[in-house]
C-alpha positions in Angstrom: 3.6 -15.4 -2.9 0.5 -16.6 -1.1 -3.1 -15.6 -1.7 -3.1 -12.9 1.0 0.0 -11.2 -0.5 -1.6 -11.2 -3.9 -4.8 -9.6 -2.5 -2.8 -6.8 -0.8 -0.7 -6.4 -4.0 -4.0 -6.0 -6.0 -5.3 -3.5 -3.5 -2.2 -1.4 -4.1 -2.6 -1.8 -7.8 -6.2 -0.6 -7.6 -5.2 2.5 -5.6 -6.9 1.4 -2.4 -4.0 2.1 0.0 -2.4 5.3 1.4 0.6 5.8 3.7 0.3 8.4 6.4 3.8 9.9 7.2 3.1 10.5 10.8 2.5 14.3 10.7 -0.3 16.1 12.4 0.0 13.9 15.5 -1.2 10.6 14.0 1.2 7.7 13.9 2.8 6.8 10.6 1.4 3.8 8.8 -0.8 2.4 6.1 -4.4 3.6 5.7 -7.3 2.5 3.6 -8.3 5.0 0.8 -11.9 6.0 0.7 -14.0 6.7 -2.4 -13.2 10.4 -2.2 -9.4 9.7 -2.1 -9.0 10.5 1.6 -8.2 8.2 4.5 -11.0 5.7 5.4 -9.4 3.9 8.3 -6.2 2.4 9.6 -4.9 -0.8 8.1 -4.5 -3.4 10.9 -1.0 -4.2 12.1 -0.9 -7.7 10.7 -1.8 -6.4 7.2 0.8 -3.6 7.6 3.4 -6.2 8.3 2.6 -7.9 5.0 2.6 -4.6 3.2 6.1 -3.9 4.6 7.3 -7.3 3.4 5.9 -6.5 -0.1 7.8 -3.1 0.0 11.0 -4.8 1.1 10.7 -7.2 -1.8 10.3 -4.3 -4.2 6.7 -5.1 -5.2 5.0 -2.0 -3.9 6.3 1.5 -3.2 5.2 4.5 -1.3 5.0 7.7 -3.2 7.7 10.2 -2.3 6.0 13.5 -1.4 7.1 16.5 0.6 4.6 17.9 3.0 2.0 16.5 5.5 -0.3 14.7 3.0 -0.9 11.0 2.7 1.2 9.3 0.1 -0.2 6.8 -2.4 0.9 3.2 -2.2 1.5 1.8 -5.7 2.8 -1.4 -7.3 6.2 -1.3 -8.9 7.0 -2.9 -12.3 8.0 -6.1 -10.4 4.7 -6.0 -8.5 2.7 -5.6 -11.7 4.7 -8.5 -13.3 4.0 -10.7 -10.2 0.2 -10.0 -10.5 0.2 -10.8 -14.2 2.1 -14.1 -13.7 -0.4 -15.0 -10.9 -3.3 -14.3 -13.2 -2.1 -16.5 -16.0 
């Protein structure tokens, strides 16, 4: 895992990311989370590609939610373990 992946993993751990499911006419994808908990901008495609890779590796997950709302992006147990190993 490189420094960039660790930074994105830490952002997920800190609750700084959302996932928009593509409802209400906006395209699906990752969003930055603002201080008030709502969307604060679109994550650039090159960052989204890294986040998809982290999800594929089981290090982050997208909250399962019914309805049109944005879903939280969180770290999994494996992701938290990877962060603690990197910090040591």
